[in-house]
N, C-alpha and C positions, 0 to 999 in steps of 0.2 A: 454297675460291676458287676462280674459273674463273682468276686471271692467276698460280695458284701456279708452275707451272712456263716462264713468260715472264721469262725475261733485265730485272732492269731496268727489274720492271714494280713496281705497287704496294706485293706482296708484297717483291719483293725487297731486300739488308740496303741497308742506307745508302753509298756510294762512300765512302770516307776519302778523304786528301789521296796516299796514299798509289798507292791503284789510282784512275788514266783509268776512265770510265766509256767505252768501247767501242760503242757503237749498231753493227747491221749492216750497214744502209745508209752506216754512216762504214766498216764494212770493204770490202761488196762494190762492183762495181762496180754497174753501174745494169742494170738488169735487158733495161730499152727498148734501152741500149746493147748488150746482148750479144744480144735477139734481131735490131734489124737485121743485127748481124756473122753471123750466122746464119744465114738469112734471105739473103744477097750470097751464102753458099758452096753454098744448094742452088737445086735444079731451084725453078721458079716453083710447082709445084702439093708442094709439101713437106710434111706437115705437119710440126711439133715439138712436142709433147710438156712438160706443166707439170717432171715430174720433167725433162729429158734440158734444157731451156729454165735450172734452175736444178744442175744438175751439171754445166754447161759457165759457169755466173755464179761459183761454187766453183775449179774448175777458174781459171777466166782471171782470179781476184784473189787465187787462190792463187802462181803463175805472176808478177800482177805484183809482187806484194813479196814474192816468191822474192830476182826479178830486184834488185830497187830495195834492199835490204837488205844487196844482193852490192856491190852500189853505193855504200853509204851507207859501207858497213866501210869501201872502201878510201878513202873518203873521211876518214870517222873518222882512221885510219891519216896522212892525208895536213894535219893541222889544215883541214882545208876545212870546209864548212857548205852547201855548194850543191853539192844531185847536179846534171854537164850531161850532154850525151846522152852526150859520147864517153865518160862515168863508165856506161851503160848498155851503150855497144857492150864495152867491153873486159869487166865484168859479165857480157853473155853467153856473149863469147870464152871465160870462166875458168872458164863452168859449163858448156863445150861446146857451147851451141847454134852452131857455129858456120853454119850454114845460114843465118844471120839475120844472120850483122856484114857482111857485102859486101852484101844489100840494103839492111839499113839506112844501113852508112857512103854512099854513092849517091844512098840519100832525103835524108840529111841534107847533103849538098852539095850535091844540085839547088835545098834549099827553102835553104843560105846563098848562095849563086852569083847576085848579080841580073843573069851577062846570059844565068842558063835561060829564064829571061823564066816560071818556075813559081812562082817565088818565095811566099810570106807573111807570114809577120810577122815571119821573120827573114831574111826578102831583103834586107836593107840591110847584114847580117854579112858581109864577106867573108874571113873564120878559114875557110881550108882544110881539108881533112878530112885528117891522113892517115891513111895503110896501116892496116891491121886491127893491134892490137896481138897482140906472138908469144902463142901460146897456153903455154894452163895445160893441165897432166893432166884430160884429161875425169873426175868421179868414178864411181865406181863405184858404179851403179846396183842389179847382183843379179848373183851367178854366176853367168851361159848362156856361153858359151866365144864366142868372134866370131863369129868365120863359122855360128853356130846364129839371132843374131841377124836377122831381117830389120824392115826400117824397118812399120810400124804402116798406110803407108797399102798397101804390096805386095799383090797378092791374094795369095794362100794357095798354094805350090807343090802342083804335077798328084801327084796321086798312083796310080801304076802297080803294077795289080791284075795281078798274074802267076797267072794258068791257075791249076788244081790241076791237069790230067789233063794238062798235058803234062810230060813227062820231060826235063832234058837230054839230049844225045846225046855 
């Protein structure tokens, strides 16, 4: 049958009450949004392959799930049912994404400050954003010594080639 490999297709087993059906479009961020963000970050003449679009879509969706899951866990521990912006900021800090905490806090403050003039849906909300939450220990990702780690965006260090004919004096 041609739909044998398609999840939730005609050949898929019927879902039971214990197993919710999760469609791919419900699991992933919409590809149009991913493409729009990618195009803003690249030069106008750049081409993006379909594989690159899908890879970034998977990564973005996983990142969002990762951060939201941590924020949701905090809410569960505090017996709350609603994840709010402070929970997301807290989760980013706890997961080691420290570079995002301050810019996101500034953005939230601007969105909530009616005097800022940039307003939005939350412009009437006058709550102030507090300072960044206390830093948690970053998760151990891999066993590379700290001084050997480089940010992904940094160019590789220049390689110095020593002339074999030269002898030390």
